[in-house]
C-alpha positions as CSV (number, residue, x, y, z in Angstrom):
1,M,1.2,-145.8,32.0
2,R,1.2,-149.6,31.4
3,L,1.8,-152.2,34.0
4,R,2.5,-155.9,34.1
5,V,1.7,-158.2,37.0
6,E,3.0,-161.5,37.6
7,F,1.6,-163.5,40.5
8,T,1.5,-166.9,42.1
9,T,-0.8,-168.1,44.9
10,E,-0.1,-170.8,47.5
11,P,-0.4,-173.4,48.8
12,F,0.3,-175.5,45.7
13,D,-1.7,-178.6,44.5
14,L,-0.2,-180.3,41.5
15,D,-3.3,-182.7,41.2
16,E,-6.0,-180.0,41.0
17,A,-6.3,-176.3,41.1
18,P,-7.1,-175.1,44.5
19,A,-9.9,-172.6,45.0
20,H,-7.5,-169.7,45.6
21,A,-5.9,-170.1,42.4
22,V,-9.1,-170.4,40.5
23,V,-10.4,-167.3,42.0
24,A,-7.0,-165.4,41.2
25,R,-7.3,-166.6,37.5
26,E,-11.1,-165.6,37.5
27,V,-10.2,-162.0,38.6
28,V,-7.7,-161.3,35.9
29,E,-9.6,-162.9,33.3
30,A,-12.8,-160.9,34.2
31,A,-10.7,-157.4,34.5
32,E,-10.3,-155.1,31.7
33,L,-6.8,-156.3,31.1
34,D,-4.8,-157.3,27.9
35,A,-2.4,-160.0,27.4
36,V,-3.6,-162.3,30.2
37,D,-1.5,-165.6,30.4
38,V,-2.5,-168.1,33.2
39,G,-0.4,-171.3,34.0
40,P,0.2,-173.9,36.6
41,F,3.1,-172.0,38.3
42,G,2.5,-168.5,37.5
43,N,0.3,-165.9,35.9
44,T,0.8,-162.6,34.1
45,A,-1.4,-159.9,32.8
46,E,-1.0,-156.3,31.3
47,G,-3.2,-153.2,31.0
48,G,-3.5,-149.6,31.9
49,A,-2.5,-148.7,35.6
50,D,-5.8,-148.1,37.0
51,Q,-7.2,-151.7,35.5
52,V,-4.1,-153.5,36.8
53,L,-4.2,-152.0,40.2
54,T,-7.9,-152.4,40.6
55,A,-7.4,-156.2,39.6
56,V,-4.5,-156.6,42.1
57,D,-6.7,-155.3,45.0
58,A,-9.4,-157.8,44.0
59,L,-7.0,-160.5,43.4
60,L,-5.4,-160.2,46.9
61,R,-8.7,-159.8,48.8
62,R,-10.7,-162.7,47.1
63,S,-7.6,-165.1,46.9
64,L,-6.9,-164.7,50.6
65,E,-10.8,-165.2,51.2
66,A,-10.7,-168.4,49.2
67,G,-7.8,-169.9,51.2
68,A,-4.5,-168.5,49.9
69,T,-1.8,-168.5,52.5
70,R,0.7,-166.6,50.5
71,I,0.4,-164.6,47.4
72,S,3.6,-163.6,45.5
73,L,3.3,-160.8,43.0
74,Q,5.5,-158.4,41.2
75,V,4.3,-155.2,39.4
76,N,6.4,-153.6,36.6
77,V,5.8,-150.5,34.5
78,V,6.1,-151.6,30.9
79,G,6.4,-149.9,27.6
80,E,7.7,-146.1,27.4
81,G,7.6,-145.5,31.2
82,A,9.8,-148.5,31.6
83,E,12.4,-147.5,29.0
84,A,12.4,-143.9,30.7
85,E,13.5,-145.5,34.0
86,G,16.2,-147.6,32.3
87,E,14.2,-150.9,32.4
88,R,13.7,-153.1,29.6
């Protein structure tokens, strides 16, 4: 199964990336994921279920330790599994 995770961390700082945002990006960039896309208002990454779930665990723990007060995330099944469930 392949998963896509989309996430943001808060509080926002438009002048400079806060430590929690930097840590979150480092986690997904270091994980064995494909299609990693980081941006100022949201980030996405795709990969196998085990890799994505391991990265999400690390992302939550390390971002909170680095000062995040809110982490919004969404995880979707992509590919064949998503089509079987009627999601495209």
